[in-house]
N, C-alpha and C positions, 0 to 999 in steps of 0.2 A: 504494500500500500504506500509506504514512504517513497519507494522508487517511482511508483506511478504518479504520485503527487509532484515529486521533483521534476519528472519528465514533462508533466502537464504545465507546471510553472515555467519551465524553460521555453516551451513552445508558445505559451500565451502571454508571457510577461510583457512583451512589446505592445500587444493590443491593450492589456490592462493599464499600462503606464499611459498610453495614448488616450484612453478613455478618461482616466482620472485627471491627468495633468494637461490635456489639450481639449478634448471634446467637451467635458463638463464646464471648464472655465470659459471657453469660447461661447457656448450656448448661454451661459449665465450672464456674461458681461459684455459680449461683443455683438453677436448676431444669433438669431434664433428663428424658429418657425412655429406657427400656431394654427392648428386645424380649427375651423369654424363650423360647429355643428348646428347652429340655430340661425334663424332669419332676422335677427334684430337689427342687422346692418343692411338689409335689402334696400334698394337694389345695388348698392355699392359693392357689398360683399355678400355672396350667396352661400347657402348651406352647402358644405362640401368643398369650399375654397380652403386652401392652405396659404396663409399669408406669411411673408417674411418680415421679421422685426429687427429694426436697427436699434440695438441697445446702447449704441454710442451717440444717438441723436442728441441727447441732452447732457450726458455725463458719463463718467467712468465709475463703475461700481466695484466694490470688493466682490469677487465671485461668490454666489450662493447667499448673498446678504443684500440688504437695502442701503448699505453704507456707501456714501459717495467719496471717492478719492479725489475727483476733479469734476467740476461742473462748468459747462461753457454755454449752455443755452437753457431756456425755459420752454416747457410745452406751450404751444400757441393755440389760439382759437382756430378751430377747423382741423387740427391734427387728428388723425386716427391713431389711437394708442392702445397698447395692451396694458391692462391695469388689474391689480388685485382687488376683488370685490370688497367693499367696506362691510358687507354682511358676513361672508364666510371665507374670504381669501382665495376663491377660485379665480382663474384667469379669465378676463373679459376683453372683448374688443369693442371699443366705443369711440365716439367722436367727442372732442372737447368743444363744448358750446360756450361755456363761461370760464373765464380766467380770473385770478384774484382781483377784486375791486369791481368786477362787472355786476350790474343789477339786471336781472332778467325775469321775464314772466312769459306766460303763454295764453293766447286766446284762440280757441278753436284750432289748435295745432299750429298756430303761427307764433313765432318767437318775437317778443319785444326785447331788444337788447339795449340797455342804457337809455330807455325811453323811446326808442324808435323801432318800428317794425323792420325785421330782416327782410331783404328783397327776395321775392319769389317770382319765377318766370316759368314759361311753358317748358316741358321736358325736351331735351335736345336729342333723345334717342328713344327707340322702342324698348323701354325697360321691361315692359310686360312680357316680352318674348323670352326673358331670361329667368323670371321668378317661377316658383312652383305653380303648376297648372291650376291647382285648386284655388289659388289666390287671384288669378288673372282677372276674373270677372268683377272683383271687388276692389282692385288696386287703383289708386290715384297717385300720379307722379307730378313732381315739380323740380325745378332747379332752385336750390337755396344758395344765396350768396352770404357766407358767414365770414365776415371780416376779410373779404377778398378771396376766400376759398369757395369756389363755385362747385357744387356737387349735387347729385340727385337725392331726393327724399321721397318717401312713400307713405301714403295713408291707406287705411282699409275702410271702405264705406260700410261694410257689413257689421262692423262693431269694433269697439275699442278695448284693448287689453291694458292700455296705459292711459294716464290722465291726459286729456286734451287741453285742459286749462290749468294754469298754475299761478298762484299769487306771487307778487314780486319777492324775490330773494336776492340777497347780495352775497357774492362769493367771498369768503374770508381769505386772509393771507394763507398761502401755502395749501390752498384747496382748489379743486376744479369741479365744474359742473359738466357731467357727461350725459350724452344721449345716443341712442341708436338712430340710424337713418330711417328705419322703419318705425315711424313715430307711434303707431298704434300697436306695435308688437315688440316692445323693448322694455326690459326691466332695468331701469337706469336711475340717474340722480333724482328724478321726479319721485322715486319711491324710497331709495336708500340714502339719499342725501349726497353730500360732497365727498369727493375722493381726495385722499391725501397725496401730496406731491411724491412722497417716497413710495407710494403704491404704484406709481406709473413706471413700468418696466422698460418701455421703449416705444418707438414710433413704428406703426405698421406701414411699410412703404410700397408693397406690391404683392401680387398673387404669384405664388410659385407654380402650383398645379391646382386643378379643380376637377371634382367628380360630382355628377348630378345625382345626389343622394335622395332627391325628392321623387323623381319620375323614372328616368331610364337607367340610372346607375352606369352611365357611360361617361368617359372623360370629356370635359368641356375644353377642347384643344384651343379654342380662340381666347380663353382666359389665361392660358399658361404664360407666365413671365410678363404679366401686364402691370403697369403702375396703378396705384390708388390715388384718388383725389377726394 
């Protein structure tokens, strides 16, 4: 048994060292990927997308911790981020809608930011062709201009699983207000409150691969290696 273990160690130690000292630190502090199983970011991110996460977008962390070694930027309004849920610590993918000092509210799914309605325009693409087939008859799309970041948002006419109205709130220091782009199907800051700065793990920059887990279970080749906005 000892000889077997020694032989196994000699054969596998290179892979073990790589996993412990390269793979884990890189995924923890430099770049990572995150599968998205839910539709809370429709139509920007679809169920079955795997997004890549730039963990150096804002700072350098000590691997496997939330401690910052060096910080060079702050999360910005409109950024899509991977964040630890304030409720249970699970990884979420959400969009930053409010940054520290912002006052925001909602009226019938429209955001008021610092006293002014955010601009909404007609959709620029046929987003309905990409979402789950069961949602297509009920989905309503628009382009939202959030601090200069123009991106699609979606509402669901058949019913709302999230609040469409929100009394004015002011984002405290070192906190962020997060929402999903699918405004009627997102468990976000309207429900669990503000997210802490240290809970933001990085910025989701693009889609690596995508699989249609709603309908056909086929790869969505046109979404491979596409940027997020």
